[in-house]
C-alpha positions in Angstrom: -96.3 -35.0 -89.0 -94.5 -37.9 -87.0 -94.0 -37.7 -83.4 -90.3 -37.8 -83.6 -90.1 -34.5 -85.7 -91.7 -32.4 -83.1 -88.7 -33.1 -81.0 -86.0 -32.3 -83.8 -84.7 -29.0 -82.8 -82.7 -27.5 -80.1 -84.8 -24.9 -78.4 -82.0 -23.4 -76.1 -81.5 -19.6 -76.6 -77.7 -19.2 -75.7 -76.8 -15.6 -76.7 -79.5 -13.4 -75.8 -80.0 -14.6 -72.5 -76.5 -15.1 -71.6 -74.8 -12.0 -72.4 -74.8 -10.5 -69.3 -75.0 -11.4 -65.7 -75.1 -9.5 -62.3 -71.9 -9.9 -60.0 -72.0 -13.0 -58.3 -70.3 -13.6 -54.7 -67.2 -15.9 -54.7 -68.2 -19.5 -54.1 -71.5 -19.2 -55.7 -70.0 -19.2 -59.5 -70.5 -21.8 -62.3 -67.2 -24.3 -62.5 -66.4 -26.9 -65.0 -66.4 -29.7 -62.5 -70.0 -28.7 -61.3 -71.1 -28.5 -64.9 -70.0 -31.9 -65.9 -71.4 -33.3 -62.6 -74.7 -31.9 -64.0 -74.3 -33.1 -67.2 -73.6 -36.6 -65.8 -76.9 -36.5 -63.3 -79.0 -35.2 -66.5 -78.0 -38.3 -68.6 -78.5 -40.5 -65.9 -82.2 -39.2 -65.4 -82.8 -39.7 -69.0 -81.6 -43.2 -69.0 -83.5 -44.1 -65.9 -86.6 -42.4 -67.0 -86.2 -44.4 -70.6 -85.5 -47.7 -69.1 -89.1 -47.3 -67.2 -91.1 -46.9 -70.4 -88.8 -49.2 -72.7 -89.3 -52.0 -70.1 -93.1 -51.4 -70.2 -93.4 -51.3 -73.7 -91.5 -55.0 -73.9 -93.3 -56.3 -71.3 -96.6 -55.7 -73.0 -95.0 -56.9 -76.3 -93.9 -60.1 -74.8 -97.4 -60.7 -73.2 -99.3 -59.9 -76.4 -97.0 -60.0 -79.2 -99.1 -57.2 -80.3 -96.8 -54.0 -81.0 -100.2 -52.0 -81.3 -101.3 -52.8 -77.7 -97.5 -52.3 -76.3 -97.6 -48.7 -78.2 -101.1 -48.4 -76.5 -99.5 -49.1 -73.2 -96.9 -46.5 -73.3 -98.6 -43.7 -75.4 -99.5 -41.7 -72.2 -96.0 -41.8 -71.0 -94.7 -40.6 -74.6 -97.2 -37.7 -74.7 -96.5 -36.8 -71.2 -92.8 -36.7 -71.9 -93.1 -34.8 -75.7 -95.4 -32.1 -74.1 -93.7 -31.7 -70.7 -90.3 -31.8 -72.5 -91.3 -29.1 -74.8 -92.8 -26.8 -71.9 -90.0 -27.2 -69.6 -87.5 -26.6 -72.7 -89.1 -23.2 -73.4 -89.2 -22.2 -69.6 -85.5 -22.9 -69.1 -84.4 -21.4 -72.2 -86.4 -17.9 -71.0 -85.7 -18.5 -67.5 -82.4 -20.0 -67.0 -82.5 -19.4 -63.0 -84.9 -22.2 -62.8 -82.7 -24.5 -64.4 -81.9 -26.4 -61.2 -85.3 -27.4 -61.0 -86.5 -27.4 -64.9 -83.5 -29.1 -66.1 -83.7 -32.4 -64.1 -87.5 -32.6 -64.7 -86.7 -32.0 -68.5 -84.4 -35.0 -68.3 -87.1 -37.2 -66.9 -89.6 -36.0 -69.3 -87.4 -36.9 -72.5 -86.4 -40.2 -70.9 -90.2 -40.9 -70.9 -90.4 -40.0 -74.6 -87.3 -41.7 -75.5 -87.8 -45.0 -74.0 -91.1 -45.6 -75.7 -89.8 -44.5 -79.1 -86.7 -46.3 -79.0 -88.5 -49.4 -77.9 -91.0 -49.1 -80.7 -88.1 -48.6 -83.3 -86.2 -51.4 -81.8 -89.2 -53.8 -82.4 -89.1 -53.0 -86.1 -85.3 -53.0 -86.4 -83.7 -55.2 -83.5 -80.2 -53.6 -82.4 -81.0 -50.0 -83.9 -81.3 -48.4 -80.7 -77.7 -49.6 -79.3 -76.4 -48.3 -82.7 -78.0 -45.0 -82.2 -76.7 -44.7 -78.7 -73.2 -45.8 -79.6 -73.2 -43.3 -82.6 -74.6 -40.6 -80.5 -71.7 -40.8 -77.9 -69.1 -41.4 -80.8 -70.2 -38.2 -82.4 -70.1 -36.4 -79.1 -66.5 -37.8 -78.5 -65.2 -36.5 -81.7 -66.7 -33.1 -81.7 -65.3 -32.8 -78.1 -61.7 -33.6 -79.7 -62.1 -31.3 -82.3 -63.3 -28.4 -79.8 -60.5 -29.3 -77.0 -57.9 -29.5 -79.8 -58.7 -26.2 -81.3 -59.0 -27.9 -84.8 -62.6 -26.0 -84.6 -62.9 -23.0 -82.9 -66.1 -21.4 -81.9 -65.8 -18.0 -83.4 -68.8 -15.4 -83.4 -69.0 -16.4 -87.3 -69.3 -20.0 -86.7 -71.5 -19.6 -83.7 -74.2 -17.6 -86.0 -73.8 -20.0 -88.9 -74.7 -23.1 -86.7 -77.6 -21.1 -85.2 -78.6 -20.0 -88.7 -78.4 -24.0 -89.8 -80.4 -24.9 -86.6 -83.2 -22.3 -87.3 -83.4 -23.7 -91.0 -84.1 -27.0 -89.6 -86.8 -25.8 -87.3 -88.3 -23.8 -90.2 -88.1 -27.0 -92.6 -90.0 -29.0 -89.7 -92.5 -26.3 -89.1 -93.3 -25.9 -92.9 -93.7 -29.6 -93.5 -96.0 -29.7 -90.5 -98.1 -26.6 -91.8 -98.5 -28.2 -95.2 -99.5 -31.5 -93.7 -102.8 -29.9 -92.7 -103.7 -29.2 -96.3 -103.4 -32.8 -97.2 -99.8 -32.2 -98.8 -97.9 -35.6 -98.2 -94.2 -35.1 -97.1 -93.8 -38.6 -95.6 -90.9 -39.2 -98.4 -88.9 -36.4 -97.0 -88.3 -38.4 -93.8 -88.7 -42.1 -94.3 -87.8 -44.7 -96.8 -86.6 -42.6 -99.7 -83.0 -41.5 -100.9 -84.0 -37.8 -100.2 -84.7 -38.9 -96.7 -81.1 -40.1 -96.0 -79.8 -37.0 -97.4 -81.9 -35.0 -95.3 -81.1 -36.9 -92.2 -77.4 -36.6 -92.8 -77.6 -32.9 -93.1 -79.5 -32.7 -89.8 -77.2 -34.9 -88.1 -74.3 -32.9 -89.1 -76.0 -29.8 -87.8 -76.9 -31.2 -84.4 -73.5 -32.4 -84.1 -72.0 -28.8 -84.7 -74.8 -27.7 -82.1 -72.5 -30.0 -79.6 -69.5 -27.4 -80.1 -71.9 -24.4 -78.9 -72.7 -26.2 -75.8 -69.2 -27.3 -75.2 -68.2 -23.4 -75.6 -71.1 -22.6 -73.3 -69.9 -24.7 -70.6 -66.1 -23.6 -71.0 -67.1 -19.7 -71.1 -69.3 -19.9 -68.0 -66.7 -21.7 -66.1 -64.0 -19.3 -66.9 -66.4 -16.1 -66.6 -67.8 -17.1 -63.3 -71.3 -17.2 -64.2 -73.9 -17.7 -61.5 -74.0 -21.4 -60.1 -77.3 -22.0 -61.6 -76.0 -21.9 -65.1 -74.3 -25.5 -64.1 -77.8 -26.8 -64.5 -78.4 -24.7 -67.6 -75.5 -25.8 -69.5 -76.3 -29.4 -68.6 -79.9 -28.8 -69.8 -78.5 -27.3 -73.2 -76.3 -30.2 -73.7 -79.0 -32.6 -72.9 -81.4 -31.1 -75.5 -78.6 -31.3 -78.2 -77.9 -35.0 -77.4 -81.6 -35.9 -77.3 -81.9 -34.3 -80.8 -78.8 -36.0 -82.2 -79.9 -39.5 -80.8 -83.1 -39.0 -82.5 -82.1 -37.9 -86.0 -79.4 -40.8 -85.6 -82.3 -43.3 -84.8 -84.2 -41.8 -87.9 -81.3 -42.1 -90.2 -80.8 -46.0 -89.1 -84.2 -46.6 -89.6 -84.0 -45.2 -93.1 -80.9 -47.2 -94.0 -82.3 -50.3 -92.4 -85.6 -49.8 -94.4 -83.8 -49.9 -97.4 
C-alpha cells in the first residue's frame, strides 16, 4: 500500500468521548476565540515542520539531480512523521485531556511527513503542491460558509452519515492493504486510471464533509463550556481533517496530471 494511503482517514473519535464532561470552573472553559487560536498555531506548526523536510529534499535534489537520493535523504523524517503522527492521533482521540501536549506534537509530526511527501509530488508534477494547498483552503472556506450560513445543518442524522462514510473509506483502505499482502494488485484503484479519479473525488467529498463535524465540534464546545483542553482537541480534529483533505487532493491532482 502506498505510504500516502496510510494517512487517508480521520481517526478522531468525536462523539463517544465527548458526550459528558464534569463541571468546569468559570474561566477554565473552552472559548471560540481560544479554539481558533489553537487551530492557527497547529497549522503554523505543520507548515514550519513541512518546510524543514521540503527544503532538505530540494537541497539534495538540486545537488544530485537524483530524486531517489533526495527521497533517501528525507525518508527518515517521513517515517518518523508518519508513525509518530499515527500514535499521537490515537492517543489524543482516546485521551482528549492530553491534547495540549499531543496536538502540537501531532502537527509537527504531520509536517515532517507532508513536507517530504509534497516535495516528491512537486518534483514529478511542478506546481501541484500550491494547487493542492489552495484547493484545501478553498474547500474549507466553502464548507465554513455552508455551515455558518445554515445551508447545511449538522444534525444527528448527517453526523452519523458522515461518520459511516468515513468508516467506509477506512475499511476500503484496510481491505486493499490486506489483499496486497496476498499479491493482489490494487494500484489502478489509486493511480493512473479513470476509476482512481472517481474514487479520489468521492473521498475528497467525504473529507470535506468531515470539516462540518469539526466546525460543529468547535461551536458546540464553546457554547457548552467544555474544559479548556478541548480547544487543543478541537484544533487537533480540524488539523487531522485538513491533512487528510490535502493528501486526497494531492492524489487527485496527480492522477489528473498523469493523464
